[in-house]
N, C-alpha and C positions, 0 to 999 in steps of 0.2 A: 234786191237784197231782202226779200220776204217781209217788207214793211207792212204789208196788208195782213200778215199773220199775227194772231194774239201771242203775247209773250208771257212766260211764267217761270218762276224758280221753284222747283218742286223739292221738298225735303224728303229724303229717302230713309232717314234714320242713320245713314252712314255719311252722307254728304248732300250737297244741293246740286240739282241737275237743271240746267237752263234749257227751255224748250220753246219752240214756236209751233202754233197750231192753227189749222184752218180747215174749212170744208165740212161736209156732212156725209153720212153713210158709214160703211164698215171702216173700222180703224186700221190705219197703216202707220207703222213706226219706221222712220228713216234714220240710219246711223252712218256717220261719216268715217273717213280714214285719215291717215297722216300724209301731209302736214296740214290737213284741212280742219274745218269746223262744220257745224250744221249748214253753213252757207254754201257748201258744195251742192246742196239740193235746190238752190235758189231758182233754177229754171225748170226742174223736174217737179218739185212739190206743188206749184200752182196748177200744173196740168193734172196731177193726180187728185188735187183737191176738188176738181170738178165732179168727181165720182166717189171720193172717199174722205173720211176724216183723217187728215194727215198731221202727224206729230214729228217734227224734226228736233232731235236732241243733240246736245253736246255731250260726248262721253266724259266721265269723270277725268279730271286732269287736262281736258282740252277746252278751248273756247272760253265760254263764260260759266262753265260748271266748276264745282268745288274741287280742291286738291287735297283730299284727306292724307294724313301722315301715312307713310309707308312703313314696312317692317323688313327685317333682314331676309325673309323668304319672299318678299314682293307680293304677298297675298292680296293686299288692298288694290293691286292693279292687275290681278289675274282676271281673265275674261269671265270667270265665275262671279266675281264680285261686281264687275261692270254689268253683267246680265241681271244680277239682283237689283241694281239701280233701276233698270228699265222695267222690270216687273212692278216695282214700287211706283214708278212714274205713271205707268199706264193704269194701274189700279186706282191711283188717286185721281186720275183724269176721267175715271168711270169706265175703263175698258179692261175687264178681267181677262178677255181673250182678244187677240189681235193678230194681224199679219205684220211681218217685219222684213225690211230690206236693208242690207248692210254692205257698204263698199270698203275694201281694204281692211283696216283694223276693225271697223264697224261690222264687217262681215263675220269676223271672228267672234265678236260679241254676240252677233245674231245667231250663229249656229250653236254656240254654247248655251244661249237662252233656250233654243229648241231642244237641246239635249237635257238640260237640267230642269226645264219647266214645260214639258210637252203639253200639259193641259192649258197653257197660256197661248201657244202659237198655232194659229190657223194655217198660215202658209208662210214659207220662208224663201227669200231670194238672197243669194250671195253673189256679189259682184267682184270679179277679177281676183278671186282667192281660191285656194285649196285648203283643206284642214291643216292646222298647224303641224300636227304629227307627220302628215304626208309630206309637207314641205321640208321639214328638218331631216326626215329619214331618207329622202331622195335628193338631198342637197349635194351639189358638187361645186366646183370653183365658180360656176356662173352666178350662183346666188349672192355671195358677198360682193362680187364685182358689179353686178347689175342692180342689186337692191341693198346698198350699203347699210341702211338702218337696221336690218336684221342682225348684223354682226357688230356694228359700231355702237349702236345705242344700247345693246345688251351688255357692253363692257362695264366693269365696276365703276362706281362713281369715284371721283368727280370728272373724269376725263370727258365723257360724252357731253355732260352738261356744260362744261366750259367751252367746248368746241362749238356747240349750237348757239349758246348765248353770245359768243364773240362775233358771230356773223349770221344772224337769222335770215338776212336777205339771201345770202349764198345758199343756205339750206333750201329755202323755198324755191329759188330760181333753178337750182339743180334738179329738185324733184319734179317740178312742173315741166322743165325742159327735157330732162332725160327720159321720163316715163310717159309724158304726154305726146300728142301728135305734133310734129315739128311745125305744121302749118297753123296751129291754133295759138292765138295770143290771148292770154288771160287778162280779164278786166283789171286795170290798175287798182281799183277799189277793193277787189277781191284779193289780189296779191297782197295789198297792204294789210288787210285783215288777217291773213294767214301769217304774215311776218310779225305783226303786232302780238299775236298769241305766243310767239316764240321769244319775245323779249323778257318775259317774266321768268326768273330763275326757278320759282316754285313750280310753275307749269311745265317747264322743260324737264325738271327732275321727275315730275309725275309721268311724263311721256316716256322718259328713259326707263322708269320703273315698269311701265307697261310692256316695253320691249324685253326687259329682263325677265318679267313673268312669262312672256311667250317662250323664252328659251329654257324655262324651268318648269313652273307649275302648269302652264297651259299644255305643254308637251306631255307632262305626266298625267294630267286629267284626260287628254285624248287617248293616251296609251291605255289607261285604266278602263275607259269606256269600251275601247275596242276589245280588250281582253275579256271583259264581262259581257260582250255582245250587245252593248247598248247602242241603239240606233235612233235616228230621228223619225218621229211618227208623222210629221207634217209633210205635205208635198213640197218639193224643193226645186227652185229655178236657179240654175247656174248660168250667169252671163259673164263673158270675158272679152278682153281686147283682142281683136283679130290681128293686131300688130304687135301683141305683147308676148311675154314669156309663156303664159299658159297655153297659147295656141301651138307652141312648138316644142317646149321642153319635155312634155309628158306624152308624146305621141306613141312611144313604145309601150306605154301602159294603157293605151286606149283613149288618152285624152282626159280632159276635166270631167266629162260626164261619167266615164267609167270609174274614175277615182272617187267621185261623190257617191256613186252607187255602193261603194264599200261602207257608206255611212247612212244611207237612206234608201228606201224601197222605191219611192216615186220621184224620179229625177228627170228633169227636162231642161232644155236650154241650148245655148250655142254662142258663137262669137258675134260681137257687134263691131262695126267699123269705127276705128278710133284708137287712141292710146289708152293707157291705164286710167286716165281720168275721163273716160267716155261719158259718164253722167253729166259732166260739165261741157264736154266737147259736142256731144250729140244728144241734147236733152229730149228732143221730140221722140227719137227712136227709143231712148231708154225708158221714157215715161210710157210709151206705147207698149213695150214689152212687159213692163211691170203691171200696167193696168189690165192687160189681157190675162196675165197670170192671176192677179189678185181677184179678178172678176169671175174666175172660172166656175166657182161654186155658188155664185150669187145671181 
């Protein structure tokens, strides 16, 4: 559970971000997804810390980080705001430039960080995602049926909040079971940590606001960047589940690598065996892929 990592709460000016840190060498920031916290990296981070300074952060609204008040346009939970958090965190930790890997929601924060702050990002890894605009514009009935948070959590309050807080165990078990590998059993302590994070109404509201932002501001930000020809300058590694949607749904468009090349010039990667939560299911393979990528220029 990353007990050997140093802990800190970093004040960003907008909220507080909880982090764990360990290792030495080039800095690497790891960002989690839903319904997880920084604990999703518990088996990957120690492996990376053998070669890098690793920082695992809870996104605002998640885990042990702060939940700033939202607004009617959901801007405090847009990926742009969440990316600003991470710039401030890494700056205060002494890392004005760093590499970043993000899984699921954290991947969306990571690529927004690379777009908005190219001078900060050395190398970027995105795990089991495509850009938000790409997902929405290519969505069909498969998306709301397979990945219900995209549609359900983006609904106006308070319905999603009430549904999640009424049974956080059901939410976590459905996500881990439906999107993960059927053969993988998650550690009860980890499951309990994920469930506990969804018992707090303020935190659940923040998570719903993040999904509402994805359906509005995040989409608009992506579309504006594409219209203006804004692209990611850093090398990009895309990894995805060989058993998941990204491996099948976008074949007619050339697959994930082709779609990421619409946003970045230097793109590499491929599928890994496992479900959506492959960083937790196959940490050795995930850490190896990330380590090789982040070491490429060192």
